[in-house]
C-alpha positions in Angstrom: 21.7 -10.9 -1.0 20.7 -7.6 0.5 17.2 -7.0 1.8 14.7 -6.4 -0.9 13.3 -2.8 -0.9 10.5 -1.7 -3.2 8.4 1.5 -3.5 5.3 2.9 -5.0 5.7 6.5 -6.1 2.3 7.9 -7.2 1.6 11.5 -8.2 -1.4 13.0 -6.4 -4.1 13.4 -9.0 -7.3 13.2 -6.9 -7.9 9.5 -7.4 -5.9 6.3 -7.5 -5.8 4.7 -10.9 -6.3 1.0 -11.0 -3.0 0.7 -12.9 -1.2 2.5 -9.9 -3.0 0.1 -7.5 -1.8 -2.9 -9.5 1.8 -1.6 -9.6 1.6 -1.0 -5.8 0.4 -4.5 -5.3 3.2 -6.0 -7.4 5.8 -4.1 -5.3 4.1 -5.1 -2.1 3.9 -8.7 -3.0 7.5 -8.9 -4.1 8.8 -7.2 -1.0 6.6 -8.8 1.6 7.1 -12.2 0.0 10.8 -11.9 0.7 10.7 -10.2 4.1 11.6 -6.9 2.5 10.6 -3.3 2.9 7.8 -1.5 1.0 7.8 2.3 0.9 5.5 5.0 -0.3 6.9 8.2 -1.9 4.5 10.9 -3.1 5.8 12.6 -6.2 4.4 15.9 -5.3 6.6 18.4 -7.1 3.6 19.8 -9.0 2.4 22.1 -6.2 -0.9 23.0 -7.9 -2.1 19.4 -7.9 -0.4 18.3 -4.7 -3.1 18.9 -2.0 -3.6 17.2 1.3 -6.8 15.8 0.0 -5.1 14.3 -3.1 -2.5 12.7 -0.8 -5.3 11.3 1.4 -6.9 9.6 -1.6 -3.7 7.7 -2.3 -3.2 6.6 1.3 -6.9 5.6 1.7 -6.7 3.5 -1.5 -3.6 1.7 -0.3 -5.0 1.2 3.1 -8.2 -0.2 1.7 -6.3 -2.6 -0.5 -4.4 -3.8 2.6 -1.0 -2.8 1.3 0.8 -1.9 4.6 3.9 0.1 4.1 7.1 0.8 6.1 8.3 4.0 7.7 7.0 7.4 7.0 5.5 8.5 3.7 8.2 10.4 1.8 7.5 13.7 0.0 9.6 14.3 -3.1 9.1 18.0 -2.9 10.5 18.2 0.6 13.7 16.5 -0.6 14.5 19.1 -3.3 17.6 20.4 -1.4 19.1 16.9 -1.5 18.4 16.7 -5.3 20.2 20.0 -5.8 23.1 18.8 -3.7 23.6 15.8 -6.1 23.4 18.0 -9.2 26.0 20.3 -7.6 28.2 17.3 -6.8 28.0 16.1 -10.4 28.9 19.6 -11.6 31.9 19.7 -9.2 33.1 16.3 -10.4 32.8 17.4 -14.1 30.1 14.8 -14.7 27.7 17.7 -15.5 28.1 21.3 -16.8 26.4 24.6 -16.9 24.5 25.3 -20.1 23.6 28.9 -21.0 21.7 28.2 -24.2 18.4 30.0 -24.3 15.1 28.3 -25.1 15.1 30.2 -28.4 18.5 29.0 -29.3 17.6 25.4 -28.5 14.4 25.7 -30.6 16.4 27.2 -33.6 18.9 24.3 -33.3 16.1 21.7 -33.6 14.4 23.5 -36.5 17.6 23.8 -38.4 18.5 20.1 -37.7 15.1 19.0 -38.9 15.4 21.0 -42.1 18.8 19.5 -42.9 17.7 16.0 -42.0 20.1 15.8 -39.0 19.3 14.6 -35.5 17.2 17.0 -33.5 18.9 15.8 -30.3 20.2 19.0 -28.8 24.0 19.3 -28.5 24.9 22.1 -26.2 27.8 24.3 -27.2 28.6 24.8 -23.5 29.5 21.2 -22.8 33.3 21.6 -22.8 33.6 25.4 -22.2 36.0 26.4 -19.4 34.1 27.9 -16.4 36.3 31.0 -16.7 34.5 31.8 -20.0 31.0 31.4 -18.5 28.8 34.5 -18.8 26.9 36.0 -15.9 23.4 34.9 -17.0 20.9 32.2 -16.3 21.8 28.6 -16.9 20.7 25.0 -16.5 22.8 22.2 -15.2 23.1 19.3 -17.7 24.6 15.8 -17.2 27.4 14.7 -19.5 26.0 11.7 -21.3 28.5 9.3 -23.0 28.9 10.1 -26.7 29.9 6.6 -27.9 29.0 3.1 -27.0 25.7 1.7 -25.8 23.6 1.6 -22.6 22.2 -1.8 -21.7 19.1 -1.9 -19.6 18.6 -5.3 -18.0 14.9 -5.7 -17.4 13.3 -8.6 -15.6 10.2 -8.4 -17.7 11.2 -6.8 -21.0 14.6 -8.5 -21.3 17.8 -6.6 -22.3 17.2 -3.3 -23.9 20.1 -1.8 -25.9 20.2 1.9 -26.5 22.9 3.7 -28.5 24.4 6.5 -26.4 24.4 8.9 -29.2 20.6 8.8 -29.0 20.7 10.2 -25.4 20.9 13.9 -24.9 22.6 15.8 -22.1 19.6 15.7 -19.8 18.8 18.8 -17.7 19.3 18.2 -14.0 18.5 21.6 -12.6 16.3 24.2 -14.3 17.4 27.8 -14.6 15.4 28.7 -11.5 17.5 26.1 -9.5 14.7 23.5 -9.2 15.5 19.9 -9.8 13.8 17.9 -12.6 11.8 14.8 -12.0 14.4 12.5 -13.6 17.0 13.5 -11.1 14.7 13.5 -8.1 13.5 9.9 -8.9 17.1 8.5 -9.0 18.3 10.3 -5.9 15.2 9.3 -3.9 15.4 5.7 -4.9 19.1 5.6 -4.0 18.6 7.3 -0.7 15.7 5.0 0.2 17.8 1.9 -0.6 15.4 0.7 -3.4 16.7 -2.5 -4.8 13.9 -3.2 -7.3 12.1 -0.7 -9.4 8.8 -2.3 -10.5 6.8 0.2 -12.5 4.8 0.6 -15.7 6.5 0.1 -19.0 5.6 3.7 -19.9 8.7 4.5 -17.8 11.0 2.2 -19.8 12.4 5.0 -21.9 13.3 6.9 -18.6 15.5 4.0 -17.4 18.4 4.8 -19.9 18.5 8.5 -18.9 18.2 7.7 -15.2 21.1 5.2 -15.5 23.3 8.2 -16.6 22.9 9.5 -13.1 23.5 6.2 -11.4 26.7 5.7 -13.4 27.9 9.3 -12.9 27.4 8.9 -9.1 28.9 5.4 -9.0 25.7 4.1 -7.4 24.3 0.6 -7.8 21.6 0.4 -10.4 18.4 -1.3 -9.1 16.8 -4.3 -10.7 14.3 -3.1 -13.2 10.9 -4.7 -14.0 8.8 -2.6 -16.3 5.3 -4.1 -16.4 2.9 -3.7 -19.3 -0.1 -1.3 -18.8 -3.7 -2.3 -18.3 -6.0 -2.1 -21.3 -9.8 -2.1 -21.3 -11.8 -5.1 -22.6 -11.7 -3.6 -26.1 -7.9 -3.6 -26.0 -7.6 0.1 -25.7 -6.0 2.1 -22.8 -8.2 2.1 -19.8 -10.4 5.2 -19.6 -13.4 6.4 -17.6 -15.5 6.1 -20.7 -14.7 2.4 -20.9 -15.2 1.6 -17.2 -14.1 2.3 -13.8 -10.4 3.3 -13.6 -10.3 4.5 -10.0 -9.8 2.0 -7.2 -12.2 4.0 -5.0 -15.0 3.1 -7.5 -14.6 -0.6 -6.7 -14.5 0.1 -3.0 -17.8 2.2 -3.3 -19.4 -0.6 -5.4 -18.8 -3.1 -2.6 -16.1 -5.3 -4.0 -14.1 -7.0 -1.3 -10.4 -5.9 -1.1 -9.3 -9.5 -1.1 -11.0 -10.1 -4.4 -9.6 -7.0 -6.0 -6.1 -8.0 -4.8 -6.6 -11.4 -6.3 -7.8 -10.0 -9.6 -5.1 -7.3 -9.9 -2.4 -9.9 -9.2 -3.7 -11.9 -12.2 -3.6 -8.8 -14.5 -0.3 -9.4 -16.2 1.1 -12.1 -13.9 0.2 -15.8 -13.5 1.0 -18.9 -11.5 0.2 -21.7 -13.8 -3.6 -21.8 -14.4 -4.5 -20.6 -10.9 -7.2 -18.0 -10.9 -8.5 -17.9 -7.3 -5.9 -17.7 -4.6 -5.4 -16.3 -1.1 -3.0 -13.5 0.0 -0.7 -16.1 1.5 -0.5 -18.0 -1.7 0.1 -14.8 -3.7 3.0 -13.9 -1.3 4.5 -17.3 -1.7 4.1 -17.5 -5.5 4.7 -14.0 -6.8 7.8 -13.4 -8.8 9.1 -11.3 -11.7 9.6 -14.2 -14.1 5.9 -14.8 -14.6 5.0 -11.2 -15.5 3.9 -11.1 -19.2 5.2 -8.7 -21.8 1.8 -7.9 -23.3 -0.7 -5.5 -21.9 -3.3 -7.1 -19.6 -6.9 -6.8 -20.5 -9.3 -5.8 -17.8 -12.3 -8.2 -17.6 -15.1 -7.1 -15.3 -16.8 -10.6 -15.2 -13.5 -12.2 -14.0 -13.2 -9.6 -11.3 -16.8 -10.2 -10.3 -16.2 -14.0 -10.3 -13.1 -13.8 -8.1 -14.8 -11.3 -5.7 -17.7 -13.7 -5.3 -15.3 -16.5 -4.5 -13.6 -14.4 -1.8 -16.9 -13.4 -0.2 -17.9 -17.1 -0.3 -14.7 -18.2 1.4 -14.5 -15.4 4.0 -15.1 -16.3 7.6 -18.6 -15.2 8.6 -17.4 -12.9 11.5 -14.8 -11.3 9.2 -17.4 -10.9 6.4 -19.9 -9.2 8.8 -17.1 -6.8 9.8 -16.4 -6.0 6.2 -20.1 -5.4 5.4 -20.4 -3.1 8.4 -17.5 -1.1 7.2 -18.9 -0.9 3.7 -22.2 0.3 5.1 -20.5 3.1 7.0 -18.5 4.1 3.9 -21.2 3.8 1.3 -24.5 4.3 3.2 -23.0 6.8 5.7 -24.7 4.8 8.5 -24.6 1.6 10.6 -27.0 -1.2 11.4 -28.3 -2.2 14.8 -26.9 -5.2 16.7 -30.2 -7.2 16.3 -30.0 -6.7 12.5 -26.3 -7.7 12.6 -27.4 -11.0 14.3 -30.0 -11.5 11.6 -27.5 -10.8 8.8 -25.0 -13.2 10.4 -27.7 -15.9 10.5 -28.5 -15.3 6.8 -25.0 -15.7 5.5 -25.4 -19.4 4.9 -28.0 -18.8 2.2 -26.6 -15.5 0.8 -22.8 -15.4 0.7 -22.4 -18.1 -2.0 -24.6 -16.2 -4.4 -23.2 -12.7 -4.5 -20.3 -10.9 -6.0 -20.2 -7.7 -4.0 -21.3 -6.4 -0.6 -23.9 -4.3 -2.4 -25.5 -7.5 -3.7 -25.3 -9.1 -0.3 -27.1 -6.1 1.2 -29.8 -6.2 -1.5 -30.4 -9.9 -1.1 -30.6 -9.4 2.7 -33.1 -6.5 2.3 -35.8 -8.5 4.1 -33.7 -8.3 7.3 -33.6 -4.5 7.3 -37.4 -3.7 6.9 -39.7 -3.2 9.9 -43.4 -3.6 10.4 -45.4 -2.2 8.8 -43.5 -3.2 5.7 -43.6 -0.9 2.7 -44.7 -3.0 -0.3 -43.3 -2.6 -3.8 -46.1 -2.3 -6.4 -45.5 -5.8 -7.8 -45.4 -7.3 -4.3 -48.7 -5.7 -3.4 -50.4 -7.5 -6.4 -49.7 -10.8 -4.6 -51.7 -9.9 -1.6 -55.3 -10.1 -2.9 -58.2 -11.5 -0.8 -57.5 -15.2 -1.7 -53.8 -14.7 -0.8 -54.7 -13.2 2.6 -57.0 -16.2 3.3 -54.1 -18.6 2.6 -51.8 -16.5 4.9 -54.3 -16.8 7.7 -54.4 -20.6 7.4 -50.6 -20.7 7.2 -50.2 -18.5 10.3 -52.4 -20.9 12.4 -50.3 -23.8 11.3 -47.0 -22.0 12.0 -47.9 -21.2 15.6 -47.1 -24.8 16.6 -44.3 -25.5 14.1 -40.9 -26.8 15.4 -39.3 -24.3 13.1 -37.0 -26.6 11.1 -36.8 -26.5 7.4 -38.5 -29.8 6.9 -41.3 -28.8 9.2 -41.8 -25.5 7.4 -41.8 -27.1 4.0 -44.4 -29.7 5.2 -46.7 -27.0 6.6 -46.5 -24.9 3.5 -47.2 -27.9 1.3 -50.2 -28.8 3.5 -51.6 -25.2 3.3 -51.2 -25.3 -0.5 -53.2 -28.5 -0.7 -55.9 -27.1 1.6 -56.1 -24.0 -0.6 -56.1 -26.0 -3.8 -53.1 -24.3 -5.3 -49.5 -25.2 -6.1 -46.8 -24.0 -3.7 -45.8 -21.2 -6.0 -49.2 -19.5 -5.5 -48.6 -19.5 -1.8 -44.9 -18.6 -1.9 -45.6 -15.2 -3.7 -47.8 -13.8 -0.9 -45.4 -15.2 1.8 -42.5 -13.5 0.0 -44.4 -10.2 -0.2 -45.5 -10.3 3.5 -42.0 -11.1 4.8 -40.0 -8.7 2.6 -42.3 -6.3 0.6 -40.5 -7.5 -2.5 -41.0 -10.1 -5.3 -37.3 -11.2 -5.5 -35.8 -12.6 -2.3 -34.0 -15.6 -1.0 -36.1 -18.8 -0.5 -39.2 -18.2 1.7 -38.0 -21.0 4.0 -34.6 -19.3 4.4 -36.3 -16.0 5.3 -38.5 -17.7 7.9 -35.6 -19.6 9.4 -33.5 -16.4 9.6 -36.3 -14.2 10.9 -37.5 -16.8 13.5 -41.0 -17.7 14.6 -42.1 -14.5 16.3 -40.9 -12.1 13.6 -42.3 -14.3 10.8 -45.7 -14.5 12.4 -45.7 -10.8 13.2 -45.1 -10.0 9.6 -47.7 -12.3 8.3 -50.3 -10.9 10.8 -49.4 -7.4 9.7 -50.5 -7.9 6.2 -53.7 -9.6 7.5 -54.6 -6.4 9.4 -53.7 -7.7 12.8 
């Protein structure tokens, strides 16, 4: 079997749709899992939308997802001369013809056909006209589609699709200004790139029959097709911004780990038994076309959050710190000092199992990033009345000689609670306020262990006026 070659061919729109990201992932998994090639082709023939910035968004999205690609990024627009060359070759080999029908004539044909109840599929009167009778006027080049028989599209997901050839029109290949149409460009580019498997959304399924006309006319091998169902929102309707994030950049900004997003997108329309959580290596080993479903996948935010949490939990601490630092640079437009990085690393044992995103991790680790004097939230300040300050003074004295183990810290806090005649909860609230300035934090013992003796006592002294 020849080497597997797949591609993703997005149009630059200013953002990367989550459906495009899922299609890219499927292509990447299929190729990489078989030691194949994965290419990027930007379908940038719409010059108004095709800006450098729009292209950068696509590349950034793929890079963030970790979908490495082979070779140079291919521009469809720059390949227009090659597309024209193929149209001219089909014309020369009588597989295509010049059509001089004007837009008005075509419209009149369709209107008359509709009135008479006949097919509105345009039949050009120029199909079999001898070139010697051609006028000196603008024309398009149309392919000669078969007039009888059927076209069989063998699809790895949808099964065999049979289309009667009399339902196919003589598709335009070159417009009257000499520019190639999208349908021609896609086939020529896929052929020249050596694409063996076309894995794309099932909204392209109808295109396959018309594109096959070009493959057959040129005598080229037809790639393996796999048209995957689209992604719907949780309400069963097409994904839209109104119903939730549709751009992959939004999930990056919100702090989802790329590994969790890859895992979730792989499960959108594909399955390996009942497995929900899996690693990249497992996905590469398991992914195939056979287990892609025919029905639209429904986006489920809670499932994405669950899987993202699992990936954060199972990520090596050093790698996780690196990802968080990258997130802070991207989202907060800043960085954190090395001493804070050390504290964050020390806190992962009590944080990483309980968050779903890097944003949540940063929020729960907020006590690390504050400095003396700590700014108090309104609710936290209510826990620092005169009685609370007295308890903190007593606690500080006892902590000065603590061995700074969890057991020792718990025993000391329980002893101070007894001395003060209160339950531990009454002592925990002012400790929490003094150490973080907030009312919702990790365990006070975890905060003390992470901050260490000197910083903990310094923060407690600060609220006591020392």
